N, C-alpha and C positions, 0 to 999 in steps of 0.2 A: 522638822523639825516636827435566826429562829428556827426553831425546829418545830415542825408540825406535830401536834398531838394526835394520837390515834391508836388503833388497835390492830393487831395482826400477829400471825405466827412468824417465828424466825425461819430463815432458810433451812436451818438444821434443827430438828426438834430434839429437846432434851429428853431424859428418861420419862418425865411426867407429862410430856406433850403428846398430843395426838398427831397423826400424820395429816396429809391433805395438801391442797394446793398452796403455793407460796402466795403471800400478799405483801402489801407495803404499809408503812406507818404514815397514813394520810388521813386527813379529816374525813368523817363519814360521808359528807356531802360530795366528796370527790371520788367515792368508791366506784360509782358506775363508770366514770370517765377512765379511772385507772384500770378497771377490769377490762374495759374495751381495748386498752392498749397493751396490757400485760396478760398474756395467757401462756403461762410457762408449763411446758410439757416435760414430764419426767420419763425418761426411758432408761432401762437397765444399761449400764455401761456408758451413759452419755456424759458423765462427769469424770474427768480425768484428773489424776493426781499430778503434782508438780514433778519435774524431772528428778529421778533418783540417782544417787551416787552408786558406785560399784557395790557397796555393802548393803544396798537397798534402802538406805536412809534418804529422805527427801533433801534436796539441795536448797537451802534457804539463803544462798549468797549469789548475787548477780555475777554472771559470767563477764569477766573483764579481758578475756583472752581474744582480743580483736587487734587488727592492724593499728587502729588508732584509739586513744582514750575517747576523743570526740571533740566537737566544736564548742567553743565558748564565745558567746556574743556579749559584749559589754556596751550598754547604751548609757552614755555619760552626758546628762543634760545639765548644763551650767547656766546658760543665758536663756531668757524667756521674753517673748514679745510683751510689750508694755500693756497690751490689751488683756493679758492674763492676770496682771497685778502681782505676779510672782517676782521675788527678788533673785539676784544672782546667788548661786549656790557656791560660795567660796569654800574651798577645801575639797571639793568633789574631784578635782584633778589628782589630788593626793590619793584618794580612794581608787580612782581608775588605774593609776600607776601601780599601786600596791597589789590590786587584784590581778592586773595583767601579769605581773611577775609571779604571783602566787599560783595562778591556774596554769601558767606555762610550766612551772616547776612540777605540777601534778601530771603534766603530759598533754594538756589540752592545746588545741590550735585556737589561739585567742585573737579576736579582732575587736578593736574599740571604735565605736561610732559616737561622735560628739554632736551635741545640740540637734537632736532629731525632732522633727514635727511628728504629730500623731500619725499622719499618713506614712511618713518615712519609717516609723517604728513598726507599723502594720506591715509595710512592704518588706522590711528586713526579716521579720519573723516568719512571714508567709513564705518568702523565698527559702529561708533556712529549713522550714518544714517540708518543702518540696524537693530538697536535695536527697541524694542517696546516702543513707547512714548505715548501710549494711556492713561496712568495715569499721564501724565505730561502736564503742561499748556504751556510750551515753551521750547526753547533750546538756549543756548548761547555758543559762542566760542570766545576766546581772543587769538590773535596772537601777540607775542612780538618778533620782529626780525628786521634784515635789510630788505630793500625792494627797489623796483623801481616801476614805475607806472604800476599797474595791476599785479605785481609780488611780491612774498615774498621769502625770503631766508630760506632754510633749512641749516643744517650744511655743506652740500656738494654742494650747488648750488641753483638755483632759480626754482620756480614752479609758474604757473599762479594761481592767487587767485581763479579764476572761476573753476579751476580743483578741488579745495578743497571745495568751497561753493556749487558747483553744485550738490553734493551728496544729498543735502537737498531740491532740487526742489520738487514741489508738485507731480510730476509723478514718483519720485524716492523714496521719503520718505513719504509714505502714512499716517503714524501715527502722522506726524506733519502737515498734511494738514490743512490749515486755522488757524494754530497756529504760533506765532511769532518765527522767526529764527534770532537771533541777533549775529552779528559779530563785534567785536571791534578790530581794527587793529592799533597797534603801530609800525610804520615802515616808513622809508622815501618813497617818491613817485616821486623822481627826485633829481636834484642837484641845484635847484634855491633857492636863499635866499629871504626872505621877509624883506626888510629894514624898513618897517613901514613908517608912515607919521605922523607928529605932528598934533594932533587934538586940537581944542580950549579947554581950560580948562573948567572948570566947569563940533478755534478747531473742532473737528469732531462732538461732541455732541452739538455744537453751530451753526449748519447749518440747512438749509432746508433739509428735508429727501428725496426730489425728486431726482431720479436718473439722471434727465436732468440738474441738477444744476452743472455748471462747474466753475472751479477756474483757473485763469492763473497760470502756473507752477512756474512763478517767483514772485508770490504774497507773501506777509507776510514776506519778508526779510527786515532787517535793517542793514546797514553797517555804522559804526561809525569809520571814519578814523582820525588818529591823525593830519593829515595835508591835504591840498588840492593837487590835481594832479600837479606834476612837482616840488614839493618843498621838501626840507629837513624837517625832524622831529627831534626835540631837546630832548636830554636826559641829565640829570645831574648825574654824577657818584655817588654822595653821596645821593641824594634824589630821584632819579628815573626820568622818563620822565615827561615832562610838562603835556601832555595829561592825563596820568594815574593818576598823582597827583590830577588834577582837577576833573577827572571822579570819583575817589574814594571819594574825599571830598564832592562832590555834591550828590552822591548816598547815602553816609552815612547820609547826612543831609535831603535829600528830596526823597530818594528811595522808601519810602512806602506811599508818599503823592501826588507826581506829576507824570504825565504820562511821558513816556520815552523821547518824543520829547521836552517837556519843560525842562526836566533834561539836555538833551544834548545841548539845546540852552544856558542854564546856564554854562555848561562846556565850550562852545565856548567863552562866555563872560569872564570867568576866565582866560582861556589861552591867549585870546587877550589882556586883561588888566593887568594881574598880572605877566606875564613872559616876560623876555627880556634877551638875551644871554650876558654873560660877558666873554671876552676872551682877552688875551694879543695880539693875532693876529687880526689886524684890519679887516681882511676879515670875521671873525666870530663874531665880536663885535657888540652888540646892535641890534641883529636881532630879528624878531618877528615870530609868528606862529598862524595860525587859523585852528582848526579842521574842518572836513567836514562830514556832515551827508547825507547819501543817503537812503531814506526810500521808501519801497514798502509796508509798513504796510497799512492795510485796516481798522484798528480800533485803538482806543486809548489803550495804554498798561500801566496798573498800576500793580505793583508787589504785591499789597495787594489784598486779596480775597474780 
């Protein structure tokens, strides 16, 4: 229901910039600490380009020509221990069912886990990250639960989202290196309401083989949140959450023809335009919601081969 201020040159200098060592945008009082950790050496030929196509143009589309599309884990938390103070999430089973069908249709191997504790969620994702994904094109995880900003509820309390998603970093899950790792999160991220405002009508085999080729460990993640930081996320007990309804409808219609960021932009449109809360309590009446996409993808992702 911050960015550090600082100075520094960019990794690639523009025409008016001087060369020199790379640095980071950190506060001046951290510079000695940062410089002790980051000493980046430049060597001729040490930076490789992305894999090129036959005509020499770089390939900016993820390779989906694998034996499997990939694994999709759905964690569906409906009931919570009384100690958490969290209510039953009526309507979440509708979400889980619709998502199961939707991602199966996209070719994923889907498994649903119901009412998981924090330890169980941690265990499931750690195990998944340790599996062999060499024959898979990508990985997806969907979390349906209560939440707060940067936190998600298990049945027995809260856990940091980064503690769950971090298992799939490039240095921890090697068989998903350079492959998309997708997380869809249906949960509140705070307690603010969006009143709205009236508008005018009207992969591994897909890389350079050089051992010097390095990838940021946080690359190739995508996080699709049901709402923006600080806000409630809405769910209808009869038809499910707004975000999941829009996500499934859009994936069913365009999942095999549009790339994921275009799809999620259309999801944003649907949620923003087609949904508004209805409640007898004026505090909860006529509220709006906008999903939030955070992408570290390095290529376009299409679910078709």
